[in-house]
C-alpha positions as CSV (number, residue, x, y, z in Angstrom):
1,M,0.1,0.2,0.0
2,K,1.3,3.2,-0.7
3,V,-0.5,7.0,-0.5
4,T,1.1,9.7,-2.9
5,L,-0.2,13.1,-3.8
6,N,-2.1,13.4,-7.1
7,P,0.4,13.6,-10.1
8,D,-1.8,16.8,-11.4
9,K,0.2,19.6,-10.0
10,E,-2.5,21.9,-10.9
11,V,-5.0,19.9,-8.7
12,V,-2.6,19.7,-5.9
13,D,-1.7,23.1,-5.6
14,R,-5.6,24.2,-6.0
15,I,-6.7,21.7,-3.0
16,K,-3.5,22.9,-0.8
17,E,-4.4,26.7,-1.3
18,G,-8.1,25.7,-0.2
19,L,-6.6,23.9,2.9
20,K,-4.9,27.0,3.7
21,L,-8.1,29.3,3.5
22,K,-9.8,26.7,5.5
23,D,-7.1,26.2,8.2
24,G,-6.5,22.6,7.2
25,Y,-10.1,21.4,6.8
26,C,-11.0,19.8,3.5
27,P,-12.1,22.7,1.1
28,C,-14.6,20.3,-0.6
29,R,-16.6,19.9,2.9
30,L,-18.9,22.7,4.3
31,A,-18.5,21.7,8.0
32,K,-15.2,22.5,9.9
33,T,-15.5,19.1,12.1
34,P,-12.6,16.9,13.0
35,E,-13.7,14.4,10.6
36,N,-13.0,17.0,8.0
37,K,-9.4,17.9,8.9
38,C,-7.1,16.9,6.5
39,M,-6.5,13.9,5.9
40,C,-10.1,13.5,6.5
41,K,-11.7,10.4,8.4
42,E,-13.3,9.1,5.1
43,F,-9.9,9.1,3.5
44,R,-8.1,7.5,6.6
45,D,-11.0,4.7,6.7
46,Q,-10.4,4.1,3.1
47,I,-6.6,3.6,3.8
48,A,-7.8,1.0,6.2
49,D,-9.3,-0.8,3.7
50,P,-7.2,-3.5,2.4
51,N,-9.4,-3.5,-0.8
52,F,-9.4,0.3,-1.8
53,E,-7.8,2.2,-4.2
54,G,-8.2,5.2,-5.6
55,F,-8.5,9.1,-4.6
56,C,-9.5,10.9,-1.5
57,H,-12.9,13.0,-1.8
58,C,-10.9,16.2,-2.9
59,M,-8.4,14.2,-5.2
60,L,-5.4,15.4,-3.4
61,Y,-4.3,12.3,-2.3
62,Y,-4.1,8.5,-4.1
63,K,-4.1,5.2,-2.3
64,S,-2.9,2.4,-4.3
65,L,-2.5,-1.2,-3.5
66,E,0.8,-1.7,-5.0
67,D,4.1,-0.4,-3.0
C-alpha cells in the first residue's frame, strides 16, 4: 500500500490553497469538524480498507495497492 499526492500539480496546488484558506479543513466539505481535517476521516477509513484503491474525496491523495 502506498499513499501519494495526485500527479496533477494544478489540482494539488488548488487543494493546498483551499486547505490554507480553511485552516487545514477539506476545502470540499462545508463543515469544519474533526472528521474533515485533512487527511479526513473518510480517507483514513479508505486507507484502512485493504481492498480500496483510489483518490480521496478532494483528489489530493491517492492510495494504491502496490508499493
